[in-house]
N, C-alpha and C positions, 0 to 999 in steps of 0.2 A: 671531590676533586683531589687528587693525591691518595698515598698509600693507609693512610687512617682511616676507617670508617667514620664519615660523619656523626652518624647518630653516639658513635662513642664519644668522640670530642666533646659533643653540644650535652652530652648527659653528664660530662666530667665539668663541663665549665659551670653549668647552672648549679652542680654539686658543691661549687666553691663559691656561688654568689653571684655568678657572671651571667648576665643575660646576653643573648645573641639575637640581633636583628638582621634578618637577610634582605637584599636587594637583588631583584631579578631583572636585568635588562633584555624585557621583550613583554611579551604578552602576557596578562595575570596567570591565565588560566594555565599555559606554558609553564609558567614557574611552579605552578603547584603539581603538575604533572612531573617535573624535574625533581619534585623534593625540596625547593627551595623554602616552602611554607612548612614544610615536614622540620625542616631544622630549626628555624625560628621557635615552632609550637614545642620542640622538645626542650629548649632552653627558655622558655618563659617570655619570648621575645616576639617581635610583630614581624611581619613579611611585607614588604613593599615591592611594587615593581616600577621599572621606569619602560616606557614606550619609546622607543628610539624614534619613532614617526613625529612624537610632537616636538615641536620647537621648545626651546626654552623661553621662557615668558619673561620680557623687560617692560615694565610698567614706563611709558614716557611720559612727561612732565610739561606744562607749561613752562617751566623755566630752563628745559632743556637748551635751546637756543641762545638764549642770553649766555648760558656757561659754555655754549661750544665759541659763541665769537670772545668771550673772554677769554679762552684758551688762545686764541690767536694770538690776543695781547698777550696774554703770559708768553708764549714762545719767543716774542719780538724782544723779549727781555735777556733771552738769554746771549751771553757773548763767547762764543768759542774758541777757546786759546790752545797752543800748543799743536802738536802733530795730527792728534785726533779731533782736534775742537770742531771745524767744520763739517767734519764725516759725523759726530754724533749729533751735532745739531739737526743734521738731515735725517740721522736716525729715528730722533724724537717725534721728527713730523711724519716718519713713514708710520711710527707704532701709532701715532693718531689716526692714521688714514684707517690704518688695520682695524681699530678699535671702532671707526664710525661706519665700516662695511657692514659690522653687527647691528646698526641702527643708533638713535640718536641717544638713546639712554645709556648705551655701550659706552659712548664717547664721553656723555656728560661725567660718566663716573670715573674714567681717565682722568678728565680735566681735574676733577674733585680729588682725587688721589695725587696730580700732580701740586696740586695748591697747597698741600700738608708740609707741615715744617719738617717732615721726615725725608721728604724727596729732595737730596741733596746731589749734587754732581761737580764736588770740587775738583775731579781731576779733568774738567772739560770747560766748564763755565766758570767765567772770571766772577762773576757776582756771588756766586757761593763760595767760590776759591778767595776773594777777597773778604768774606765774611768771616772766615776761618783763621785767615792769616792777612792783615790789613798791608803787610809788608810785601805783598806778593808781587805787585806791579813792579817795584822796584827790581825785582831778580827776573823779569821777563826780558827777553831780547825783541828788538824790533819784529824779525821774522816769527816770533811764536803769536803776535796780535793779529786780529782781523783787518781788513783791508780798511776799514772806517777809523781805526786807532792809529793805524802806523805813522802818521804825521801829526799825531799830538805829543806835545810834551807830556812827560812825568804827571805834573799836575793837572792838565786836561784829560788824560789816561783815567784818572782818578776820580775826578769830578763825574767823568761820561760814565763810569761802572758803579757811582754812588748813584746817579738819577736815575739809571735802570733798577737798582735795587729798591729805591722807593716806588718806581712804578708798580714793580714788580709786587711788592707788601699789598699796595693798593687794590689791585687785580685778584692777588690771593683772598684778600679780606671778604672782596666782593662775590666770589666764586664759593666761598665757604658759607657765607650767609645764605646763598642760593640752594647749596648742597641742603641745608637745614629745612630749605620750604619744601623742596623737591621729596625729601623723605617723609614730610608730614601728608604730602599728596598720595606718594606712594602706600604709606600706610593706610590711608583712608580706601584707597582704591581694592588695597587686598583686604579690608575687612568688607567691603561690598562683594568683591569676589567669595568669600567664605561664606557670607550670609546667602549667598545665591548659590552656594554648591560648588563653587570653582576654585575647591583647594589646590595648592600646587605642593608638590612632593615636598618640598623643603619646610614647607608649613606643618604638612601632617606629621614629617618625622621628627619636628621642634616636638610639636605637642605630644608624641608618644613617647619622646626622650624625658620631657619633664615629667610626664605622669609616672615613669617608671622609675625616677629619679626621687621622687614625692613617697613613692612606697619604699624606697631604702632610707628614707629619712632626710632629704635633703629639702632645704628651703630657697625659694627664690626671692630676690628682692624686687 
């Protein structure tokens, strides 16, 4: 693909110690006929194919439903503020629904991502905003606050946000503990799949790259 012959490019690459692995989207034999395997062979790499008719395998675990239930609790700790607060809270729920449409495993993965400390929304969530700047409450007008906080005085507002922050931390902790258990379950299932010959593309690719790296002198801990 492109003006330069792939054979020349592959030979130049391996001449500089650069291996090339190729991935064809379609039937394995079709990829061979259309020279995707040839390119990998020329550059000491490996040829793979992705069958677009096969769905990506997501391994469900016994912990997924509890994680999803906790995700609902996690969402209830978000306090939208400012012009886009309410909209962003709704958008977050929509994204959860989109993840759930691909199955419980996907939805659980999104919940785990949201439970990480790196998931911050200081621009629209008061819990995150107050963690970054404790005085943010003092700077907000009544119109910037959600309905449930409009009639509170400043002291009550701060206590309300602090209570939500404490609740969020407890929910996050439980989600992350369950995530570790889910990972252990998935690892065991993948091992069983591997032993039964049901290797997934990502597993085969990872194994191949490790083997290639070891030939180059790299070591994995």
